[in-house]
C-alpha positions in Angstrom: 33.5 39.6 -1.3 31.5 37.0 0.4 31.2 33.6 -1.6 28.1 32.0 -2.5 27.3 28.4 -3.0 23.8 28.7 -5.1 21.9 25.3 -6.5 21.4 26.4 -9.9 19.7 24.4 -12.2 20.2 20.9 -10.1 24.2 21.6 -9.5 26.0 23.7 -7.1 27.9 26.8 -8.2 29.9 28.7 -6.2 30.4 32.6 -6.7 32.4 35.9 -5.3 30.1 38.8 -5.2 29.1 41.7 -3.5 25.7 41.0 -0.8 23.9 43.0 -2.8 24.3 42.2 -6.2 21.3 40.7 -8.1 20.5 37.0 -9.0 20.8 38.8 -12.8 23.6 39.7 -13.1 25.7 36.9 -11.4 24.1 34.8 -13.9 24.4 36.5 -16.7 28.3 38.0 -15.6 29.7 35.7 -13.1 28.5 31.8 -14.6 27.5 32.9 -18.5 24.2 31.6 -18.4 23.0 34.4 -20.6 18.9 33.0 -21.7 17.7 35.4 -18.4 17.2 38.9 -19.8 17.7 41.9 -18.6 14.8 44.1 -19.0 14.1 46.9 -17.0 16.2 46.3 -14.0 13.1 47.2 -11.7 11.3 43.4 -11.5 8.1 45.0 -13.7 8.8 43.5 -17.0 9.6 39.8 -16.4 12.2 39.0 -19.0 14.1 38.2 -16.0 12.2 35.6 -14.6 13.4 32.3 -13.0 12.1 29.6 -10.7 13.0 29.9 -7.3 12.3 26.7 -5.0 9.5 26.7 -7.6 8.2 29.7 -8.0 8.5 32.1 -10.9 10.5 35.0 -9.6 12.7 38.5 -11.1 16.0 37.7 -10.6 16.9 41.3 -11.8 15.6 42.8 -8.1 16.8 39.5 -6.1 19.9 40.0 -4.2 22.3 37.1 -4.2 22.6 36.8 -0.4 19.1 36.0 0.1 18.9 32.8 -2.3 20.9 30.6 0.1 19.5 27.2 0.2 17.2 27.5 -2.6 16.4 26.0 -5.7 17.5 28.4 -8.5 16.0 27.5 -12.1 16.8 29.2 -15.6 15.5 28.3 -19.2 19.0 26.4 -19.2 18.1 24.7 -16.5 14.2 24.0 -17.4 15.5 21.1 -20.2 18.6 20.4 -21.2 17.1 19.4 -24.8 14.2 21.6 -24.9 11.4 18.9 -24.5 9.7 20.7 -21.4 6.3 20.8 -22.7 6.1 24.1 -22.8 9.5 24.7 -24.7 7.8 22.5 -26.7 4.5 23.9 -27.2 6.2 27.6 -27.6 7.7 26.2 -30.6 4.2 24.5 -31.9 2.5 27.8 -32.3 5.7 29.7 -33.1 5.5 32.2 -30.4 8.3 34.4 -30.5 8.9 37.5 -32.7 11.9 39.0 -31.7 12.4 36.2 -28.8 13.7 38.6 -26.3 11.0 38.2 -23.5 10.5 34.6 -24.2 12.9 33.1 -21.9 10.8 34.6 -18.8 7.6 34.4 -20.6 8.5 30.2 -20.6 10.0 30.4 -17.0 6.5 32.1 -16.0 4.3 29.4 -17.4 6.0 26.2 -16.3 5.9 27.8 -13.1 2.5 28.6 -13.1 1.2 25.0 -15.4 3.3 23.4 -12.2 1.0 24.5 -9.7 -2.6 24.7 -11.9 -1.9 22.4 -15.1 -5.8 22.4 -16.5 -6.4 26.2 -16.2 -9.1 28.5 -17.3 -8.3 31.0 -19.6 -8.7 33.7 -17.4 -6.3 32.0 -15.4 -3.6 32.0 -17.7 -4.5 35.6 -18.0 -3.3 36.5 -15.0 -0.8 34.3 -14.5 0.9 36.0 -17.8 -0.1 39.5 -16.9 3.0 40.4 -15.5 5.5 39.9 -18.4 5.6 42.2 -21.4 5.9 41.4 -24.8 7.0 44.2 -26.7 6.1 42.5 -30.1 2.6 41.7 -29.1 2.8 38.1 -29.2 -0.2 37.5 -26.1 -2.3 36.0 -28.4 0.0 33.5 -29.6 1.5 33.2 -25.9 -2.0 32.4 -24.7 -2.3 29.7 -27.4 0.9 28.4 -25.8 0.2 28.1 -22.3 -3.1 25.8 -23.6 -1.5 24.0 -25.7 1.5 23.0 -22.8 -1.2 22.8 -20.6 -2.7 19.9 -22.6 0.7 18.0 -23.1 1.0 18.0 -19.1 -2.8 16.7 -18.7 
């Protein structure tokens, strides 16, 4: 099997996996980073969202072979102590119900706010649209993104 060196959460990690192994399974099965969740397996629900070079990306459909030289950030690397403004806003608004989708929601929101720190309500809605919450906590998610944006300004 090929060996891949990853820039993961600011550190170099080396894994021996098949070239078509999705990043999600490398994170969970090889590196024991289980904050990134499996949802649908086809990149449609957002539970597996991570940052690739600062952009939100679905790790379930991203082959490891496409990640050479790219900076990967997982929910574990967003902040080590939960101090990221989006994580703080999530707690403040008390967003999660079951919590399963929340890592993906937070990663999508943080990538979005890094590019647009003063979004309109419509921009938030559009940015978060691709992340599914089975508990339908969409109003709280939206509010938390607004709260996080205020923290960033």
